[in-house]
N, C-alpha and C positions, 0 to 999 in steps of 0.2 A: 566416114567425111563427115564434117561439120554442118548443121543447119545454115546455111543465111535467111534471117529475114530480113525483110523488105516494108522499110514503114510503110503503110500505106495513108492517103491523103483523099478525104473526098472533092471533088471537082469545083473549081473554081464558079462554075455559074453553069447551070441546066435551063435549058428552054422553056420554057410553063410561065404558066400564072397563079396568083394567089388569089384567092379569096375571102372571105369573112360575112356572117351573119350581120356583123354591123359594126361600126368603126366610130370612138369617141369623137368630139368635133372639139377641134379640125382636122382633121381627117389627114391632112399631110404631115401631122405630125402624129400618128399612132398609126398610120395602113400597115396593113398584115407583112407588108414585102418586108421592114424591119425586124420580121422574127429573121431572116435568112441574112443579113448580112454583116453578122459576126460581130458585131459593136454592143456592149452592153446597155448603154446610153440611151438610146431610143427600142423601140418597141409594139407591139399591136394592144391597144387598151377598146375594150369592145364598151359599147356604146349603148345597150340597153338599160330598160331600168330596172334595178334593184342590183341582186347578186354578178350577176352574169350565165347565171344559170340555162342549161341549155343553148349559151351562145358556141360558135365554131371555127373553124379555120381550116381555108379545102385546100390543097397542094394538086393543080394539074399540069403534069407533067408532058410537055410535046412528043416525048418518045420514053418508054420503056427502060426501068434505070432498076437495077438489082441492091437494094439496102441491105446490110446485113444489122445496120444499126440505129439506135434515132436518140439523139440525146436534147432531152427537155430543161429548160432553167425553167424553172417554175415563179412566175411572181415579178415584177419589176426590178429588176438589175441595177439597175443605174447607182443606186448609193444602198446603204443600209436603213435610211430616213424613206425613202422611196420604195423599198423593198416591207418596212414593216404599216405604211401608211398605206398600201395596197392590197387588194384580194388575190389569192392564189389560187390555183385548182386544184381541187378535192377532189377530184376523179375524171380521169382522160379515157376515152377511147377514142381507137385508132383506128382505121378501114382502109385497104391495101387490095384492089381489086377485088371488090365486092365483099370481102372479108375482113370481118368484123371482133373486135378481139378486146379488152376491157382493163384497162391498168388502174391501178391504186395505188397511193403510196402505204 
């Protein structure tokens, strides 16, 4: 018998909160929750002086969730012009349940 594959889709929402080490002003325009709204025309922008080294985003879920993948769109995706004129992460660290790993491009 043939194998039937089902398309898996992420949940439309997950109760929790998103925090960030800093956010560029005005905060309503660059809030870290924009990282999870599925739109490319808005995004979180850190607000620290310099190139943003050491800045972070935290995702705190209200209940445990199993994740099999994480997709990261690096850089400001609003347009090609926005992408070229803004910084992107060179290194990303990921921590889940107290276990850390380092990802590089």
